[in-house]
BAFI-3210 file (N, C-alpha, C; in Angstrom, 3 decimals, decimal comma, padded with zeros to 6 digits):
// residues 233
n [1|2|3|4|5|6|7|8|9|10|11|12|13|14|15|16|17|18|19|20|21|22|23|24|25|26|27|28|29|30|31|32|33|34|35|36|37|38|39|40|41|42|43|44|45|46|47|48|49|50|51|52|53|54|55|56|57|58|59|60|61|62|63|64|65|66|67|68|69|70|71|72|73|74|75|76|77|78|79|80|81|82|83|84|85|86|87|88|89|90|91|92|93|94|95|96|97|98|99|100|101|102|103|104|105|106|107|108|109|110|111|112|113|114|115|116|117|118|119|120|121|122|123|124|125|126|127|128|129|130|131|132|133|134|135|136|137|138|139|140|141|142|143|144|145|146|147|148|149|150|151|152|153|154|155|156|157|158|159|160|161|162|163|164|165|166|167|168|169|170|171|172|173|174|175|176|177|178|179|180|181|182|183|184|185|186|187|188|189|190|191|192|193|194|195|196|197|198|199|200|201|202|203|204|205|206|207|208|209|210|211|212|213|214|215|216|217|218|219|220|221|222|223|224|225|226|227|228|229|230|231|232|233]
n.u [000,885|000,414|001,991|000,882|003,377|003,226|003,168|000,858|-000,419|000,591|000,228|001,173|003,497|002,682|000,040|-002,172|-001,302|-002,093|-005,088|-005,944|-005,189|-007,233|-009,774|-009,729|-009,268|-012,216|-013,909|-012,648|-013,636|-016,280|-016,743|-015,887|-018,272|-018,702|-019,995|-023,234|-025,157|-027,285|-026,848|-026,824|-024,165|-021,935|-019,396|-017,369|-017,809|-017,001|-014,218|-013,353|-013,411|-011,837|-009,850|-008,367|-007,525|-009,847|-010,187|-008,969|-011,256|-012,883|-012,336|-012,543|-015,375|-016,396|-015,931|-016,847|-019,569|-019,780|-019,839|-021,405|-021,456|-022,273|-024,593|-025,592|-027,836|-030,229|-030,378|-029,644|-027,538|-025,058|-025,681|-025,029|-024,604|-028,136|-029,383|-031,648|-033,803|-034,192|-031,574|-029,971|-031,217|-029,981|-026,978|-026,399|-027,200|-025,474|-022,694|-023,271|-023,246|-020,953|-019,015|-019,790|-018,963|-016,426|-015,868|-015,822|-013,848|-011,843|-011,459|-010,756|-008,529|-006,620|-003,771|-002,778|-001,222|-002,408|-005,155|-004,574|-003,848|-006,151|-008,208|-007,094|-006,870|-009,220|-010,028|-008,925|-009,986|-012,236|-011,554|-010,552|-012,541|-014,439|-012,976|-012,963|-015,814|-016,158|-014,887|-016,750|-017,046|-016,761|-014,300|-014,146|-011,768|-011,423|-013,404|-013,092|-010,796|-012,277|-013,382|-012,210|-010,752|-012,883|-013,586|-011,038|-011,073|-013,188|-012,291|-009,672|-010,908|-012,069|-009,934|-007,827|-009,261|-007,150|-008,082|-008,477|-010,614|-012,836|-011,804|-012,068|-014,598|-015,990|-014,943|-015,964|-018,525|-018,646|-018,167|-020,443|-021,906|-020,733|-021,637|-024,584|-027,392|-024,939|-024,802|-026,183|-024,946|-021,798|-019,830|-020,670|-020,228|-022,009|-022,088|-019,815|-018,782|-020,642|-020,109|-017,839|-017,829|-019,367|-017,943|-015,684|-017,475|-017,321|-014,645|-014,012|-015,459|-014,163|-011,626|-012,754|-012,711|-014,794|-016,550|-019,250|-020,264|-018,704|-019,883|-022,336|-022,159|-021,302|-022,634|-025,144|-024,033|-023,754|-026,372|-027,740|-026,282|-027,446|-029,953|-029,996|-029,496|-031,658|-033,323|-034,636|-033,694]
n.v [-001,334|002,071|004,637|008,192|010,375|012,840|015,567|017,445|021,337|023,526|026,570|029,667|031,979|034,200|034,293|034,848|037,342|038,631|037,591|039,378|042,184|042,049|042,336|044,519|046,273|046,011|046,931|049,691|050,978|050,285|051,648|054,615|054,700|053,751|051,299|050,800|050,723|047,836|047,597|045,055|043,250|041,881|039,065|039,875|042,097|043,675|042,646|044,495|046,920|046,755|045,889|043,365|040,137|037,230|035,340|036,049|037,565|035,810|034,151|036,003|036,314|034,765|035,417|037,868|037,752|035,670|037,879|039,691|041,475|041,449|039,295|036,382|036,203|034,271|033,040|035,876|037,127|038,257|040,715|043,860|044,873|045,320|048,462|049,055|049,849|047,736|046,928|049,192|049,641|047,058|047,456|049,259|049,082|046,667|048,242|049,528|047,970|047,030|049,249|050,325|048,470|048,519|051,210|051,512|049,866|051,148|053,560|052,649|051,908|053,717|055,730|058,828|060,197|059,707|059,791|062,941|063,234|062,506|064,654|066,984|066,879|067,107|069,399|071,150|071,112|071,998|074,749|075,528|075,132|076,988|079,460|079,117|079,446|082,194|083,007|082,442|079,419|075,692|074,215|071,773|070,276|070,394|069,099|066,299|066,247|065,880|063,993|061,743|061,903|061,503|058,710|057,523|057,872|056,441|053,798|053,622|053,351|050,685|049,385|049,016|047,316|045,285|042,515|040,598|039,330|040,941|043,257|042,809|042,098|044,661|045,946|045,105|045,684|048,626|049,322|048,672|050,541|053,239|053,295|053,087|055,387|057,512|060,528|061,089|059,880|060,355|063,321|066,607|069,747|071,445|069,715|068,806|070,602|070,182|067,484|066,879|068,046|066,229|064,033|065,128|065,386|062,565|062,361|063,836|062,315|060,016|060,968|061,591|059,341|057,642|054,749|054,285|057,251|057,298|055,578|056,270|059,207|058,185|056,129|058,154|060,040|057,964|057,071|059,570|059,701|057,425|058,165|060,054|058,878|056,979|059,363|060,454|062,639]
n.w [000,002|-000,994|000,809|001,703|002,112|002,428|004,337|005,949|004,822|006,519|008,491|006,875|008,873|007,944|007,389|009,651|010,024|007,697|007,869|009,892|008,719|006,738|008,239|009,558|007,183|006,454|008,066|008,460|006,176|006,450|008,956|007,535|006,384|003,659|003,132|003,730|006,791|006,782|004,217|001,180|-000,094|-001,673|-001,723|-003,810|-004,381|-001,594|-002,336|-004,351|-003,360|-000,919|-002,160|-001,502|-001,299|-002,962|-001,646|001,043|001,819|001,764|003,817|005,938|005,986|008,121|010,557|010,576|010,654|012,932|014,509|014,605|012,406|009,910|008,242|007,081|004,275|002,988|-000,318|-001,052|-000,108|001,653|004,574|005,907|009,058|010,545|011,454|014,015|016,522|018,143|018,120|018,900|021,517|022,733|022,185|023,684|025,909|026,336|026,245|028,765|030,693|030,559|031,027|033,445|035,717|034,652|034,936|037,883|038,660|037,900|039,163|041,462|041,077|038,958|038,273|039,219|037,360|035,143|035,035|035,332|033,084|031,034|032,334|031,343|028,907|028,387|029,340|027,857|024,898|025,849|025,882|023,433|021,828|022,805|022,413|019,761|019,514|019,730|017,455|015,567|014,763|015,808|014,174|011,850|012,268|015,054|016,195|015,243|016,939|019,050|019,085|018,958|021,746|023,089|022,420|022,823|025,924|026,859|025,940|027,383|030,010|029,598|028,758|031,032|032,659|031,450|030,154|027,857|026,433|027,376|026,341|023,446|022,990|023,612|021,750|019,139|019,974|019,891|017,184|016,344|017,769|016,871|014,408|014,776|013,724|012,850|012,808|014,948|016,960|016,591|017,136|017,302|016,258|017,926|020,247|021,558|023,747|025,663|026,055|026,644|029,039|030,505|030,533|031,928|034,408|035,177|035,664|037,771|039,500|039,433|040,641|043,303|044,034|044,272|043,423|043,130|042,797|040,435|038,758|038,715|037,488|034,873|033,995|033,513|031,215|029,419|028,888|028,143|025,306|024,652|024,173|022,953|019,973|019,931|019,215|021,306|022,970]
ca.u [000,010|001,115|001,711|001,302|004,211|003,119|002,857|-000,365|-000,019|000,919|-000,882|002,377|003,051|001,959|-001,705|-003,019|-001,131|-003,202|-006,616|-006,475|-005,599|-008,679|-010,909|-009,204|-009,819|-013,484|-014,163|-012,223|-014,548|-017,400|-017,114|-015,903|-019,882|-018,341|-020,197|-023,904|-026,055|-028,500|-026,199|-026,369|-022,688|-021,148|-017,742|-016,495|-017,731|-015,796|-012,639|-013,274|-013,877|-010,676|-008,066|-007,998|-008,048|-011,261|-009,786|-008,853|-012,609|-013,786|-012,058|-013,259|-016,736|-016,876|-015,750|-018,194|-020,710|-019,693|-019,492|-022,997|-021,406|-023,165|-025,646|-026,283|-029,408|-030,339|-030,693|-029,486|-026,225|-024,402|-025,906|-024,120|-025,366|-028,731|-029,366|-032,929|-034,205|-033,799|-029,890|-029,524|-031,444|-029,085|-025,570|-026,204|-027,681|-024,107|-022,015|-023,550|-022,796|-019,237|-018,436|-020,072|-018,066|-015,041|-015,147|-015,975|-012,602|-010,452|-011,596|-009,933|-006,943|-006,206|-002,981|-003,155|-000,841|-003,182|-005,998|-004,529|-003,591|-007,474|-008,236|-005,721|-007,102|-010,909|-010,303|-007,804|-010,346|-013,226|-011,109|-010,121|-013,975|-015,066|-012,397|-013,345|-017,380|-016,263|-014,528|-017,590|-017,728|-015,845|-014,001|-013,889|-010,706|-011,625|-014,616|-012,243|-009,708|-012,744|-014,157|-011,100|-010,517|-013,856|-013,152|-009,895|-011,373|-013,895|-011,704|-008,708|-011,192|-011,915|-008,327|-007,301|-009,089|-006,493|-009,197|-008,628|-012,218|-013,616|-011,561|-012,245|-016,342|-016,475|-014,169|-016,600|-019,787|-017,948|-018,330|-022,020|-022,362|-020,596|-023,035|-026,296|-027,650|-023,866|-025,063|-026,648|-023,853|-020,843|-019,602|-020,982|-019,607|-022,880|-022,288|-018,823|-018,665|-021,670|-020,022|-016,937|-017,956|-020,004|-016,759|-015,286|-018,143|-017,207|-013,530|-014,305|-016,075|-013,069|-010,938|-013,083|-012,148|-015,943|-016,595|-020,839|-020,316|-018,250|-020,848|-023,820|-022,010|-020,975|-024,575|-025,882|-023,161|-023,945|-027,946|-027,653|-025,986|-028,410|-031,380|-029,970|-029,477|-033,201|-034,508|-034,683|-033,084]
ca.v [-000,016|003,122|005,564|009,718|011,248|014,385|016,408|018,466|022,136|024,288|027,875|030,400|033,168|035,354|034,322|035,683|038,907|038,811|037,331|041,075|043,094|042,093|042,565|046,192|047,086|045,895|048,012|050,930|051,066|050,491|053,269|055,463|054,773|053,366|050,173|051,111|049,452|046,997|047,250|043,903|043,464|040,185|038,921|040,517|043,735|043,690|042,482|045,805|047,677|046,624|045,105|042,352|038,854|036,832|034,030|036,432|038,042|034,213|033,787|037,130|036,339|033,793|036,207|039,069|036,791|035,447|039,132|040,380|043,026|040,840|038,477|035,542|035,893|032,974|033,667|037,405|037,193|039,157|042,402|044,785|044,606|046,608|049,119|049,445|050,541|046,509|046,768|050,292|049,067|046,181|047,585|050,458|047,962|045,900|049,126|050,167|046,932|046,597|050,194|050,627|047,808|048,927|052,661|051,170|049,395|051,936|054,583|052,204|051,542|054,563|056,612|060,553|060,899|059,266|060,891|064,553|063,581|062,880|065,636|068,267|066,928|067,558|071,004|071,983|070,876|072,697|075,881|075,854|075,301|078,507|080,373|079,236|079,909|083,421|083,638|082,032|078,399|074,955|073,997|070,653|069,566|070,245|068,435|065,519|065,571|065,938|062,341|061,163|061,885|060,759|057,199|056,970|057,987|054,986|052,713|053,800|052,747|049,688|048,651|048,910|045,998|044,293|041,358|040,833|039,116|042,186|044,267|042,381|042,299|046,201|046,691|044,980|046,732|050,126|049,618|048,772|052,125|054,000|053,085|053,691|056,507|058,315|061,681|061,449|059,740|061,238|064,347|067,635|071,143|071,814|068,652|069,019|071,161|069,221|066,146|066,967|068,051|065,248|063,410|066,091|065,005|061,456|062,481|064,089|061,191|059,115|061,670|061,431|057,951|056,986|054,309|054,635|058,432|057,402|054,469|057,003|059,769|057,742|056,094|059,364|060,156|056,623|057,056|060,717|059,051|056,437|058,903|060,900|057,965|056,792|060,614|060,847|063,800]
ca.w [000,117|-001,157|001,823|001,284|003,365|002,252|005,308|005,931|004,927|007,922|007,882|006,890|009,672|007,112|007,057|010,571|009,731|006,691|008,155|010,514|007,769|005,794|009,284|009,686|005,733|006,273|009,390|008,203|004,832|007,172|010,003|006,768|005,582|002,217|003,391|004,829|007,686|006,081|002,512|000,833|-000,462|-002,157|-001,855|-005,284|-004,092|-001,164|-003,107|-005,419|-001,955|-000,076|-002,498|-000,744|-002,395|-002,495|-000,687|001,786|001,573|002,244|005,429|006,940|006,448|009,223|011,758|010,740|010,600|014,061|015,377|013,954|011,647|008,766|008,221|005,507|003,976|001,535|-001,620|-001,420|-000,021|003,066|004,753|006,783|010,503|010,076|012,574|014,700|017,856|019,284|017,825|019,378|023,138|022,500|021,971|024,258|027,327|026,498|027,009|029,881|031,712|030,777|031,446|034,583|036,393|034,581|035,700|039,438|039,423|037,111|039,959|042,659|040,525|038,203|038,733|039,359|036,444|033,796|035,294|034,994|031,645|030,743|032,669|030,930|027,218|028,257|029,452|026,722|024,309|025,878|026,283|022,236|021,600|023,712|021,862|018,585|018,921|019,423|016,333|014,430|014,887|015,753|012,892|011,629|013,019|016,251|016,453|014,904|017,930|020,446|019,029|019,498|022,996|023,528|022,174|023,992|027,000|027,362|025,810|028,358|031,106|029,581|028,836|032,240|032,688|031,057|030,282|026,078|026,458|027,454|025,413|022,081|023,301|023,574|020,545|017,878|020,081|019,672|015,594|016,277|018,259|015,982|013,109|014,816|013,713|012,946|013,008|016,334|018,097|016,830|017,764|016,155|017,444|019,316|021,553|021,836|024,824|026,539|026,115|026,891|030,249|031,137|030,695|033,491|035,516|035,029|036,012|038,948|040,374|039,450|041,426|044,250|044,386|045,190|042,749|043,053|042,142|038,892|038,037|038,113|036,418|033,099|033,164|033,094|029,830|028,397|028,600|027,448|024,213|023,957|023,818|021,082|019,235|019,739|018,665|022,775|023,486]
c.u [001,075|000,975|001,909|002,196|004,098|002,359|001,749|-000,312|-000,174|000,363|000,641|002,231|002,593|000,485|-002,486|-003,237|-002,356|-004,834|-006,984|-006,171|-006,707|-009,660|-010,651|-009,547|-011,277|-014,218|-013,924|-013,604|-015,838|-017,722|-016,761|-017,521|-019,665|-019,411|-021,687|-024,856|-027,442|-027,937|-026,182|-024,991|-022,264|-019,555|-016,410|-016,774|-016,894|-014,766|-012,194|-013,342|-012,312|-009,920|-007,336|-008,146|-009,256|-011,275|-009,616|-010,520|-013,313|-013,500|-012,544|-014,302|-016,886|-016,779|-016,761|-019,155|-021,166|-020,163|-020,630|-022,272|-022,053|-023,787|-025,910|-027,519|-029,478|-030,614|-030,522|-028,265|-025,931|-025,121|-025,365|-025,311|-026,766|-029,207|-030,995|-032,994|-033,814|-032,176|-029,303|-029,744|-030,086|-027,313|-025,522|-026,120|-025,872|-023,231|-022,135|-023,173|-021,678|-018,413|-018,608|-019,228|-016,645|-014,698|-014,978|-014,502|-011,651|-010,645|-010,894|-008,375|-005,882|-005,373|-003,416|-002,321|-001,864|-004,678|-005,877|-004,221|-005,279|-007,953|-008,008|-006,604|-008,551|-010,746|-009,620|-009,293|-011,510|-013,112|-010,543|-011,617|-014,655|-014,439|-012,602|-014,848|-017,425|-015,658|-014,951|-017,708|-016,846|-015,106|-013,562|-012,978|-010,658|-012,102|-013,931|-011,462|-010,694|-013,115|-013,275|-010,809|-011,713|-013,948|-012,204|-010,319|-012,354|-013,230|-010,489|-009,365|-011,271|-010,754|-007,990|-007,792|-008,377|-007,163|-009,132|-010,231|-013,038|-013,520|-012,256|-013,749|-016,421|-016,041|-015,565|-018,086|-019,769|-018,466|-019,553|-022,630|-022,026|-021,392|-024,153|-026,133|-026,048|-023,884|-025,784|-025,457|-022,369|-020,807|-020,220|-020,280|-020,479|-022,870|-020,857|-018,397|-019,159|-020,920|-018,644|-016,952|-018,421|-018,710|-015,774|-015,995|-017,506|-015,713|-013,503|-014,392|-015,287|-012,114|-011,168|-012,640|-013,798|-016,620|-018,273|-020,998|-020,007|-019,345|-022,176|-023,397|-021,631|-022,209|-024,776|-025,328|-023,791|-025,603|-028,099|-027,318|-026,816|-030,027|-031,025|-030,008|-030,807|-034,159|-035,078|-034,476|-032,095]
c.v [001,005|004,066|007,151|010,141|012,631|015,370|017,337|019,820|023,163|025,329|028,926|031,236|034,280|035,699|034,678|037,104|039,492|038,776|039,219|042,083|043,239|042,190|044,123|046,863|047,198|046,655|049,126|051,414|051,143|051,495|054,277|055,735|054,370|052,093|050,346|050,567|049,298|046,755|045,780|043,801|041,893|040,202|039,352|041,879|044,189|043,497|043,531|046,817|047,748|046,280|044,377|040,947|038,170|035,680|034,747|036,986|036,543|033,880|034,856|036,710|035,827|034,514|037,297|038,758|036,452|036,697|040,108|041,577|042,447|039,816|037,648|035,476|034,870|033,555|035,410|037,895|037,677|040,570|042,932|044,759|046,110|047,297|049,372|049,559|049,165|046,125|047,866|049,777|048,108|046,424|048,982|049,779|047,263|046,936|049,315|048,812|046,543|047,756|050,894|049,687|047,988|050,086|052,259|050,982|050,409|053,005|054,325|052,096|052,855|055,417|058,125|060,950|060,725|060,148|062,460|064,327|063,673|064,093|067,098|068,112|067,404|069,027|071,717|072,249|072,082|074,423|076,317|076,108|076,635|079,696|080,029|080,005|081,262|083,942|082,969|080,362|077,548|074,552|072,660|069,211|069,349|069,392|066,849|065,447|065,219|064,301|061,906|061,069|061,475|059,215|056,449|056,987|056,747|054,047|052,299|052,835|051,030|048,741|048,293|047,884|044,948|042,850|041,342|040,529|040,084|042,933|044,022|042,679|043,912|046,709|046,091|045,644|048,138|050,259|049,518|049,921|052,732|054,093|052,953|055,441|057,610|059,945|062,075|061,309|060,207|062,214|065,234|068,787|071,646|070,948|068,440|069,134|070,278|067,859|065,983|067,106|066,781|064,143|063,855|065,312|063,658|061,373|062,837|063,376|060,040|059,743|061,929|060,294|056,930|055,951|054,453|056,228|058,115|056,697|055,361|058,420|058,867|056,889|057,050|059,698|058,777|056,874|058,648|060,059|058,008|057,034|059,677|059,880|057,207|057,936|060,692|062,056|064,476]
c.w [-000,083|000,144|001,294|002,114|002,981|003,380|005,111|005,937|006,029|007,566|007,857|008,602|009,615|007,627|008,503|010,421|008,763|006,631|008,883|009,816|006,975|007,058|009,054|008,349|006,076|007,053|009,076|007,031|005,789|008,248|008,821|005,921|003,953|002,492|004,399|005,491|006,750|004,766|002,085|-000,329|-000,929|-001,971|-002,800|-004,959|-003,278|-001,806|-003,689|-004,055|-001,561|-000,741|-002,092|-001,991|-001,847|-001,804|000,902|002,442|002,520|003,860|006,498|006,927|007,683|010,474|011,925|011,156|012,375|015,281|015,355|013,326|009,991|009,018|006,836|005,493|002,816|000,318|-001,715|-000,825|001,424|003,046|005,779|007,993|010,357|011,099|012,834|015,620|018,573|018,883|018,728|021,026|023,268|022,539|022,916|025,731|027,327|026,833|028,119|030,913|032,008|031,570|032,598|035,684|035,928|035,204|037,484|039,869|038,899|038,441|041,171|042,239|039,761|038,954|038,553|038,010|034,957|033,881|035,231|033,542|030,973|030,835|031,808|029,182|027,446|028,529|028,393|025,554|024,392|025,661|024,636|021,786|021,554|022,816|020,175|018,083|019,041|018,457|014,869|014,130|015,480|014,426|013,371|012,470|014,383|017,029|016,271|016,441|019,265|020,388|019,209|020,814|023,516|023,274|022,882|025,450|027,412|026,730|026,643|029,787|031,013|029,794|030,203|033,123|032,937|031,316|028,758|026,109|026,631|026,500|024,108|022,171|022,876|022,380|019,304|018,760|019,772|018,226|015,400|016,698|017,714|014,581|013,299|015,025|013,641|013,427|014,430|017,382|018,048|017,088|017,009|016,734|018,473|020,505|022,075|023,389|025,889|026,936|026,515|028,711|030,881|031,168|032,010|034,537|036,033|035,818|037,540|039,731|040,854|040,647|043,100|044,879|045,060|043,289|042,247|042,425|040,499|038,184|037,537|037,082|034,489|032,987|032,434|031,493|029,034|027,411|027,804|025,636|023,228|023,370|022,777|020,215|019,077|019,194|020,451|023,472|022,343]
res [m|a|v|n|s|a|s|p|r|m|p|s|e|a|e|p|l|l|r|e|q|a|y|e|s|f|t|r|h|l|l|a|r|e|l|r|p|g|q|f|v|s|q|r|e|l|v|a|l|t|s|l|t|l|g|a|i|r|e|l|v|p|r|l|e|a|e|g|l|i|k|i|v|p|q|r|g|m|q|v|v|h|v|d|l|n|m|i|r|d|a|f|q|f|r|l|f|l|e|r|e|a|v|a|l|f|t|q|s|v|n|e|t|l|l|g|r|l|r|h|e|h|e|a|v|i|a|d|c|l|k|a|e|k|k|g|g|v|p|p|e|l|v|a|r|a|q|a|i|d|w|d|f|h|s|t|i|i|d|a|l|d|n|g|i|i|t|n|a|y|r|v|n|s|i|k|i|r|l|i|r|q|e|q|t|r|l|y|d|a|l|v|v|p|t|m|r|e|h|l|a|v|i|d|a|i|a|s|r|n|p|v|s|a|v|d|a|l|a|a|h|i|t|n|a|r|n|r|a|m|g|m|g]
***
């Protein structure tokens, strides 16, 4: 009997990197609104959009489906996650569950240096916005800076848990949050200062080393964002 001496193909070291690049490319295009919530898209359309190979896209699809970023619809193909009231409710509820526990622990562990940096970033944005308003309005680049500080603030609290499972789950949920009525949940000029002040209220509570106050302040902030997304605020 002939024996097949060929060993099974082992994945190359480059394959995990390519899969991660494919994922990052998809999410980047999704958040840039080049893919819209609820849109149907084919694998070949994703190839054209991302400049990735068809093989890379095929390997990417199961991960996107598992994370709820796409849904396979029989006889229609792949549908980008659809935004509706249930999705908004679920995404913000999940966010609240994670961030309330995270900020309670963060309040007890954060060092003064990091807390001072967070405070300085927020106060500087507020000061620059107030100056810009006197000169005619908040420019887009300042809004973008505030948005980056907003996302970094929440990620810093989550990352301080040093829990890879929570960090990954939070990251996937954050993608969904950013898709939810982006004109509502993204910062715009009139919303920058109120949002930064809500963050400062959270920072003040953290600085007091009172976990209950920090949880309450953060929950109020997230609830305001949810209400805007649902057209309630």
